[in-house]
N, C-alpha and C positions, 0 to 999 in steps of 0.2 A: 571450800575445798577439796571436800570429798568428790564433788563432781568434776572438779578439774581433772582430777587423776584417773576417773572413769572415762572422761573425755579423751584424756591423752593414751590410754588404753586403747579405747575404740579408735580413735585416728590411726595409732600405729598399726592396728589390726588392720584397717582398711588399706593403708599403704601396702604392707606387707602382702596381704591377700591378692591386692591387684598389681602390684608392681614386683614383689619378690624382695628377698632382703637384701640384695646387692643394690638394686635400682632404688630402693627405699633409702639405705644408706647414701646414696648419689644425691638422691632428691634433698634429704634433709641437710648434706653437706653445702648445696646451692646455697642455702639461707643461712648458713652459719659461715660460710665463707664470703658472704654476700655478691656472689653471684647475680641473685635478683635482688638488686638494689632497694626497692620499693615494693612491698608485697601488695600495698593497696593500690599501687598504681597498675601492677601487674593483673590484679583481679579485676580491677576496672575495664582493663583491655580486652580481658577475658570474656567478661560479661555484657561489654558493649558490642560485640561482635556478634552476639547472638540475638535473633529476631525474640520479640515476645513470644511467639508460639514455642520457639525452642526452648526457651526458659521457664514457660509453664509445662512442657512436656518433661523436663528434666526435673522439675519439681514434682510433678506427680508421679513418676518415675520412682524418685526418691521415696515418697510417701508411701507407694505400694511396697517397696522393698523393707521398709522402716515402720509398720503400722504401730507400733508402739511409742512413736514419737511423734505423730499425728498432732497432739492436743498440744506438743510444745512449741511445734511450728505454727499452729493457729492461734496460741497465745499472743505471739511476737509479731503476727499479722497486721 
């Protein structure tokens, strides 16, 4: 459970840093008001539109920006 709290804090920080407080609130409201009815379908559509090269580049960029999480990612691959 402690990890869930840390993940929530990091997720909120990521949203606020990238969207700002107002846009973060709007983004969260989309999910709570079911304006995005199926997150899994939305995510599948998002990743299906990426080429394997784009996905790999995105993953490599994430790992570069989060070196402390590299082992966590590799353990689940």
